C-alpha positions, 0 to 999 in steps of 0.5 A: 468553534470559531474555526468550524464556523469560518469553514462553514462560511467558506463552503456556504458563501462561496462557489467552491465547487466551481473553484475546485473544478477550475483548479482541476482543469488547470492542474490536469489540462493535457498538452495540446496545440490548439488555440481554442483550448489554450484560450479556454485554459487562460479563461479558467486561470483568470476565473480561478484567480478571481474566485480565490481573491474573493475568498482572500478578501472575505477571510483576511486572517486565513484567506490564503489557507481557505483559498487553497482549501476551496481549490482542492478539498470538498466540504466533507474533506475539509471538515474531516481534515479539521477534525483530524487536526483537532485530534492530532495537532499535526500535519502529515509529513510522509506518505506510505502507499500501497499500489495495486487495488489502492492507488490503482484498481483493475476494476475502476482505473484500468490498472493505471494510477489516475492523473489527479492522484499523481498530480496531488502526489507531485504537489506534496513532493514539491512541498517536501513531503517524502513518499514511500511506495510500499508494495509486494511487486518487484522493484523493476515493475515499481520503478517503471510505473513510478518513473512513468507516473511521477517522473524521473525527477521525483523518483531520483530526488532523494525524497522517494523510497520504494519498499518492494516485495513486501519488505525484502528490499528498499530502493531509495535513489540518490543515497549513495551506498544506501540506495539499495538495501537487500534486507533478505541478506540479513536473514540467518542461514536456516531461513535462507536455506528454506527459501532456496529449497522452496524456490528450487522446486516450486516450478519443477515439481509442480503438477501440470495444472499449476505449471500451465495455470500459474507463473512465478513472479520474478522476485529477488527473495519471496516465492510468489505464484500468480495466476495466468488468468484475469485477477479476480476471476473464477479460474484465477481463484481456483488455481491460486487455491491449489497453488496455496496448498502446493506451496504449503507442502513445499514449505513443509518439505523444506522445513522437515529437511532442516537438521534442527527439525526432527520427525518430519519424514513421510509427509509429517512436516507437510501436515505440520505446515498445513495445521500451523498456517490454518491456525494462523489465518482463517482464509488459509483454513478455508482454502484447505477445507475447500481443497480437502487438505486439512490434516488430522492434527491441530497446531498444538500438535506441531513439534516445537522445533518446527514451530520455531521455524514456521513462526518466522515464515509468512504464508500469504493468500490473496484470493484469486491473485497470489499465493506467497511465501515470505519472511515475517522478519521482512514485513512491510513494517521492516521495509518502511522503518528502513526507508524512514531511516534512509530518508531521515524521517525521525518523527513520522506522522504518516498517512498509510494507504493500503488494502491487504493484511501486509498493509495492515501490519504497517497501519498497526505499527503506525497506530501503536507508535502514534505515528500517523493515520490509516486509510483504505479503499472500500474493497479492502480486506475485512480486517483492514476495514475494521482497523481503519473504520475503528480509527479515523474512518478514512475509507475511499471509493475504489480508484479514488485514493485522491479523495484521501489525498485531498483530505490530507492536503486540507489537514496540512493547510489547516495545521500551520494555523495553530 
């Protein structure tokens, strides 16, 4: 209990709130050409140094560690970090980070990654902790905000990797021939034929309502329909629900046309596809029921040859946001494994931040391999929250990913104490 007692003394006997506020001011001080502002920055620097020195004197054995804790972590975050260290005995040595509605949020951060989050990630990078950005977005989109937010030096440092389009590709600048890996090129011809067929028809065969209400995300491989309305709005929900059913039918047609699949004529393959994915995902079932699209058969009625193909294809439904067809062989897990390999992370203990079912797969993989922690925003999908709360309960407020980063910062300071 000695470590808990000392931590209790730190937050009881020292004005850590002021120390933390001063540290944030120093870290996030905007570049301004003002003598008054610069004078205040200098005063804050001196006050911060005095506060940290007082802590160093009060805790001779762990003064440097506690000074760092006081400047970055709130009391609850520090005690959570100590609990995590006692449970796992390890520091976090890599980050796996979803972006949309995790690092940034349309609802609370104006779809920008907050400055304190970016600064903390920069601090971890300077300490040699690799960062894996893991997202469903296109590579160009992710590169753009990564360079803008973290800076070109970090992006091209060799310690940052981007898993994009939910695992269809991995981009790790600074690694020569392994810089860009097109994982979808490793799929067999049958699966690539299905995706080519769906992509070639997804816009040209769409009814007017979908052509006007949706656009095709510029993916290299996945087929993703996005709304031409504000994400989360009623109009976006309605058009994405319709797009999901439409994509299921396109997928059914493509599978039914394969030489290896028999009996898919006259719409039978469409019914197979609807039945199969309704059985796989209750959200998809709910949409089909709402659209009056449930077939008169169940998943067990789907022929084995069609099930074999469908079992390798992922249909993703993101309410009022996207309807997507991807490959289960190219999940975020596969992308993260490839990123770890390029980055040389042989014994990962990662913190995974995410909000959706694709992130949940990574969280489960990490848990199954005793390779890290999982955290999620409070508005994450129910299955994600259940997983996180059933683990270490690292749930953070919308737009406040920095709260978990501060907990990890504290964990990594406490871990070397042994």
